[in-house]
Structure formats: C-alpha cells, structure tokens
C-alpha positions, 0 to 999 in steps of 0.5 A, a space after each residue: 428801322 435801326 435794323 434796316 439802317 444797320 443792314 444798309 451800312 453792312 451792305 455798303 461796306 461789303 460792296 465797297 470792300 469788294 470793289 476795292 479788292 477788284 481794283 487791287 486785283 488789277 494792280 497785281 496783274 500788270 500788262 502781259 509781256 514776252 521777251 520775243 514776239 518773232 523767232 526763226 529756228 530750224 527744223 528739230 531745233 528749240 528756242 526759249 521765250 520768257 514771259 517777262 510780266 503778268 500773273 503767275 498763271 498762263 497757258 500757251 497754244 500753237 496754231 499748227 502743232 505739225 510745224 511748231 510745238 510750244 510747252 510752258 514751264 513756269 514763265 519759260 516757253 519752249 518752242 520746238 520747230 517740227 517742220 518747215 513753215 510758219 505758226 503762231 504761238 498764243 500766250 494767255 494770262 489766265 487771271 487778267 485774260 490778256 494775250 500775246 502772240 509769237 510769230 514763229 518761222 521754221 526753216 528747213 534743217 541744214 544737214 550736218 557738214 559732210 565731205 566725200 573723202 577725208 584723205 586724198 593722195 595727189 601727185 605733184 602737178 596733178 589735181 584731185 577733186 573732193 565733193 562736199 556732199 552735205 551742208 548749207 551751201 556756203 563754205 570756205 576751204 583753207 590749206 595749212 601749207 599753200 606752198 605744197 598745194 593750191 585749192 580752188 573752191 567752186 560751189 561744193 567742189 574742192 579742187 586740190 593741186 599738188 605743188 610739192 611733196 608733203 602732207 597738208 591739212 585742208 580745213 573745210 568750214 560751213 559758214 552757216 553752221 560753223 561746222 568743220 571737216 578736215 581733209 588730209 592731203 598726201 602730196 606724192 612725187 610725180 609718177 611717170 606711168 605715161 612717161 619714159 625715163 631717159 638716162 642722160 648721156 653724150 651723143 652726136 646730134 645731126 647728120 654726118 657729112 654727105 648725108 641729110 639736109 643742109 641744116 642737119 650739119 655739122 654733126 656735133 657732140 651734145 651732152 644731156 642730163 637725165 629727163 622724162 619724156 611723154 610715152 605718147 603724143 598729147 591726145 585730144 582728150 587730154 588737151 580738151 581737159 586743159 582747155 576747160 580749165 584754162 580756156 582757149 587763150 590767144 597769143 600773138 593773134 591766134 588761139 592756142 587751139 585753132 578750133 574753128 576749122 573742120 579738121 580740128 578734132 576738138 569742139 566746144 559744146 555748150 561752153 565745154 571743150 570735148 574731143 569729137 566722137 571717136 577722136 579722144 585718143 588721137 594726137 591733138 592737132 591745130 595747136 600753136 607752139 604757145 598752146 603746146 607750151 601752156 599745156 606742158 607747163 599746166 601739167 608740170 612739165 615743158 616742151 623738149 629741147 630739140 636736142 632732148 627730142 633727138 636723143 630720145 628719138 634715137 633711143 638714148 643710151 639704148 640706141 641701136 642706130 636706127 634711121 627712124 625712131 625704133 627701126 630702119 623700116 619706116 612702116 613699123 614705127 611711123 604713120 606717113 603719106 604712104 601708109 596713113 590711110 585711115 577710114 576712121 579718120 579720113 582727113 585728106 584723100 582717105 589719109 589722116 592721123 592715127 590713135 597714139 601708141 599703135 605703131 611700134 615703140 622705139 628702144 626706150 618704149 616711146 611711140 610715134 616719135 617718127 610720123 603721125 604728127 610733127 612735134 613742137 620743140 622749145 627751141 628757135 630754129 637756127 643753124 648748128 654751131 658745130 661745137 660740143 655743148 651741154 644741155 643746149 637750149 637753141 638760139 636766143 631768138 628767131 622767127 620760127 620754132 622747131 618741129 620734129 618727127 614727120 607726119 601722116 601727110 609727108 614723105 618718109 624722109 621727114 620721119 627720120 630722127 635727124 630731119 628738122 622742120 620749123 614754123 611760126 609759133 602762132 601757126 596751127 595746122 593739121 600736122 603739128 602736135 607735141 609731147 611733154 618733157 619733165 625734169 627728173 
C-alpha cells in the first residue's frame, strides 16, 4: 500500500512539473511580431524586414517566388523583387506555431536616367532639342546661366535656345530616382549661311529728278552701318515652324497669318501648322506686318528699314547701278505679271509665286528682291525729307507700313529698286511677304 502511495505521489509531482514547464514555455515565446507588414519595392531591388519578437526559430516562405523571394538570416528577412506584381510572405515561429504575413507589391523597374546627348552646340537665336531617352517620366532641368540660354522642358524633350555666346551646363534630374545627368551647351555666335553680309556705306536713296514716282523724291544721301539680310524671302516651311511655337496670334483684329483663305499656302491639321504639299519653299504670303515682325524677332532679327532694303537691293558697295535687283533685264531677276505663269502654283489665271531663289541673285547674292512678293519693311510710309541722314528709321507714326520689291501679280515697274508701296499693318493678302535683317 505504501508503495502505491509513493508511486501516486511521484506521478503527481512529475505531472505537476511537466505542466509547469509547459506554462514556462508559453512565457518564453511572446507573440510573433515583424517590423513591417506591407512593403513596396522595384523589380531588382531588395528590402529588409526584422522579426521584432518571437522565439529564436523561424521559417519564411513566399506565395509566388516568380515575383518575390524571401530569405531568412537570423531575425532579418531579405525581400527581393523579381517581377512586377504582388506576393505574400509568411513568417512562422516554429516553436509557438504563430504566423505573420507581409504583403509585398513589386513595381516595374524604373530605368536609369539617360539622355540623347551630353553635349550640344546651338547658335544665338536658334534652338536645339535633347530627348530624355530613359527614366521615370518625371524630370526637372536647370540651367547654370539663364542669361545665355533658355530651357523649355516638355515631357521628355528639353528645348534649349541660345541667347548669348558662352558655355552653359544643364542639369537634368529624375524626380523619382534622384539620378542626374548633365548637358554641356556651347552657344556659338549666329551663323549666316542663309544670310548675306551687307557692308555699310553711303548711297543716294530714291529717284533722281525727272524719274520715278512722286514719293521717290527727293533723292537724298543715306549712310548705313553694316548688317546682315536674308538671302531668301521667308518660306512657308519656316513660318509654319514659327506658328507651331508661338501660335497664330491676333494683333489689331487680324491673325498674323490669314490662314482661312484658299490662297494661303499654310494649313492647320490636327492642331499643327504645316505648309500645303509642295509649297514648303515658296515665300510665305497672307502675313500681316505684325506677323512678319514677330517672326523676325523670334529668329533673333528684325524687319529691314526701308533704307536698308533699298541699299541691299541696289547691291550695297558692289552695286552696278541696275534698275532692278541684279539686272536691267527684269526677266532675269524677278517674277512679275508677265512671266509668273506657274503650273505648280496657279494662284490667278495660271500665275503665282515661285520657289524662292530660282531667279538670278543680285550683286550681293540676294535673291528675289525684285518680284515674287512685296516685302514688309519696318518703317511707316511717309515722304522723304531730302536731308542727308544716317541709319534712318522712317516717320515716327503713320497709318501704313512700307512694302518694297514688286510681286508676281504686278507690272515690271513695281519691281524696280526704288519703287515704294504701302498698306495697313494688319492687312494680309496673296502678294505680301518679307525677309529678315540681323545686326552685325
């Protein structure tokens, strides 16, 4: 009997000890906890999650190893994004059997920032575009010297315009990745490949007594500084490019380009201005004086004064005294009503403007200063004073602006280098165009 009592007591003590140990085991393994229960990372990137509390024995698994891989090192879980998508990481405490989940979102990898060019050359008054070829899609671009260039960032295109000669750095930054790239911009002086240098000098402007129209008198002495002038009249292609940047604005009640007439050679298609097919290199017409002035300033120049126009048409210091710009034979140098038949551009009775530069150039190499289209000058129309003047700007005010050179639809006398015409500055028709002058 005593032995049975001893065995019962031993069993009771053992059971009590086992139960106590079990309770002690629960105290040793607190609730499982992790530092993050949701993370977002890019493809190819890694992030760590710490096991904050629990036992010393864990295991981890991923619901989709094609998208997320999880590896365990002690209490640190390394999470690696493999492919865009979502997955769930399960963390298990082996001793306590508790589990936690970590929701993982893998985003597409943002490519490293890349730009089309790291060095560009741009002339004063001209623009160059640099494309951002890779990155997040959110960027900034900053110039180291805003007095030498201007920057326009539109999506992934950086448009740089030269303002003054020099070297400037443009810093391009990806806002999301904070990666940066640098563009070296070399701003060069304006080149004049499509322009002609006109050496300044003194000449007699207007017609001598007994010749020409009343407003070509009195003939008077004019002295001019050096300048550059467009070798050709401004074309439809060039003017359409200007309109796409600046828009067809209205001044004094009229658009710069009177586009809604059949004879205008520029059209707007899906919001974009473009020359009509085959008319790219014809002189722009249907342009107001305001539209001509705006374009000239956009390219870094201005409209010629009437004196500059006549001096250049005469051939400057190379003048041979011709009646027209480059010849005494109007048919050699001008498109006018008797020779402007053009089956490719029949604007009126089979006649019309012609591609710029087809007629013979004058003594300085300038084309179409006689004929093709009348050309706007900067001056108000008014009478000559007869006094000797230097760099005259014309009358201080008036109602009409000067037009020079004759056109495809007028008689030969209008193509003479001294003939003067004029019109309201907001007028736009099929015979008026322009060219640009640049300071030296």
